[in-house]
C-alpha positions as CSV (number, residue, x, y, z in Angstrom):
1,X,4.9,-50.9,-6.6
2,X,4.0,-47.7,-8.5
3,X,6.3,-46.2,-10.9
4,X,6.2,-42.6,-11.7
5,X,7.7,-41.5,-15.1
6,X,9.6,-38.3,-15.1
7,X,9.9,-36.0,-18.0
8,X,12.6,-37.0,-20.5
9,X,15.1,-34.2,-19.9
10,X,14.8,-33.2,-23.8
11,X,11.2,-32.5,-23.4
12,X,11.9,-29.7,-20.9
13,X,12.1,-26.2,-22.8
14,X,15.5,-25.0,-22.8
15,X,14.3,-21.8,-21.3
16,X,13.1,-24.0,-18.4
17,X,16.0,-26.2,-18.1
18,X,19.1,-25.8,-15.7
19,X,21.7,-28.0,-14.3
20,X,21.8,-28.7,-10.6
21,X,24.9,-27.5,-8.9
22,X,25.6,-30.9,-7.4
23,X,25.0,-33.5,-10.4
24,X,24.5,-31.2,-13.6
25,X,21.4,-33.0,-14.4
26,X,18.6,-31.1,-16.0
27,X,15.9,-29.5,-13.4
28,X,12.4,-28.5,-14.8
29,X,11.6,-25.7,-12.8
30,X,7.7,-25.9,-13.9
31,X,7.3,-29.2,-12.0
32,X,8.6,-27.8,-8.6
33,X,12.4,-28.9,-9.5
34,X,13.4,-25.3,-8.6
35,X,13.7,-26.3,-5.1
36,X,16.8,-28.3,-6.0
37,X,18.3,-25.0,-7.3
38,X,17.3,-22.9,-4.1
39,X,20.4,-21.1,-2.3
40,X,18.7,-22.4,1.2
41,X,19.4,-25.8,0.1
42,X,22.4,-26.4,2.3
43,X,21.3,-24.1,4.9
44,X,20.0,-25.3,8.2
45,X,16.1,-25.1,8.1
46,X,15.9,-23.3,11.3
47,X,17.0,-20.0,9.8
48,X,13.9,-19.9,7.8
49,X,11.3,-21.2,10.3
50,X,11.1,-19.6,14.0
51,X,11.1,-21.6,17.1
52,X,8.1,-21.6,19.5
53,X,8.0,-18.2,21.4
54,X,10.9,-16.5,19.1
55,X,9.7,-12.6,19.3
56,X,11.5,-9.2,18.8
57,X,15.1,-8.5,18.0
58,X,15.8,-12.4,17.8
59,X,13.1,-13.0,15.3
60,X,14.2,-9.8,13.2
61,X,17.7,-10.7,12.9
62,X,16.8,-14.4,12.0
63,X,14.6,-13.4,9.5
64,X,16.9,-10.6,8.4
65,X,19.6,-13.2,7.7
66,X,17.3,-15.7,6.0
67,X,16.2,-12.8,3.6
68,X,20.1,-12.4,2.8
69,X,20.4,-16.1,1.7
70,X,17.4,-15.5,-0.6
71,X,18.7,-12.2,-1.8
72,X,20.7,-13.7,-4.5
73,X,18.7,-17.0,-5.0
74,X,18.6,-18.1,-8.9
75,X,15.2,-19.4,-7.8
76,X,13.7,-16.5,-5.5
77,X,10.6,-15.8,-8.1
78,X,9.4,-19.4,-8.3
79,X,9.8,-19.7,-4.4
80,X,7.9,-16.5,-3.4
81,X,5.3,-17.3,-6.3
82,X,4.8,-20.7,-4.6
83,X,4.5,-19.5,-1.0
84,X,1.9,-16.9,-2.2
85,X,0.1,-19.3,-4.3
86,X,-0.5,-21.9,-1.6
87,X,-0.8,-19.1,1.4
88,X,2.5,-20.6,3.2
89,X,1.7,-19.9,6.5
90,X,5.2,-20.3,8.2
91,X,8.7,-19.5,7.6
92,X,10.7,-17.2,5.1
93,X,9.9,-18.3,1.5
94,X,11.3,-16.3,-1.5
95,X,12.5,-13.6,0.6
96,X,9.5,-13.0,2.4
97,X,8.7,-13.6,6.0
98,X,5.3,-14.7,7.1
99,X,4.3,-11.3,8.0
100,X,5.4,-9.7,4.5
101,X,3.3,-12.6,3.0
102,X,0.3,-11.7,4.9
103,X,0.6,-7.9,4.3
104,X,1.0,-8.7,0.5
105,X,-1.9,-11.2,0.4
106,X,-4.1,-8.4,2.0
107,X,-2.9,-5.5,-0.3
108,X,-4.0,-8.0,-3.2
109,X,-7.5,-8.7,-1.7
110,X,-7.9,-5.0,-0.9
111,X,-7.1,-3.8,-4.5
112,X,-9.0,-6.6,-6.0
113,X,-12.2,-5.9,-3.9
114,X,-11.9,-2.1,-5.1
115,X,-12.4,-3.0,-8.6
116,X,-15.6,-2.7,-10.3
117,X,-16.7,-5.3,-12.8
118,X,-16.5,-4.1,-16.4
């Protein structure tokens, strides 16, 4: 059996420490614990991930609803940064749909390609 040691709560910087809504125990956002604080935590995952063959108005309506859940989420930034960093291919993350993230990453790549080395 392997034991994974967790960082002691007092080693987490106060600026990154927060109590979970259910337990009040400290959460270290830098270690990915931010997921425990998400507004989506108690929402059916099917709201954030499209079923096979979903198109048009149905998809737009579901994505808009998912984005409303994300809108006031206390960890929206961490979630969005994670999805962009790993190029998450599916679902709504950090208030961005799959298409939103693809457009964002394309714009970033275009901006980066247009820069000349110093």
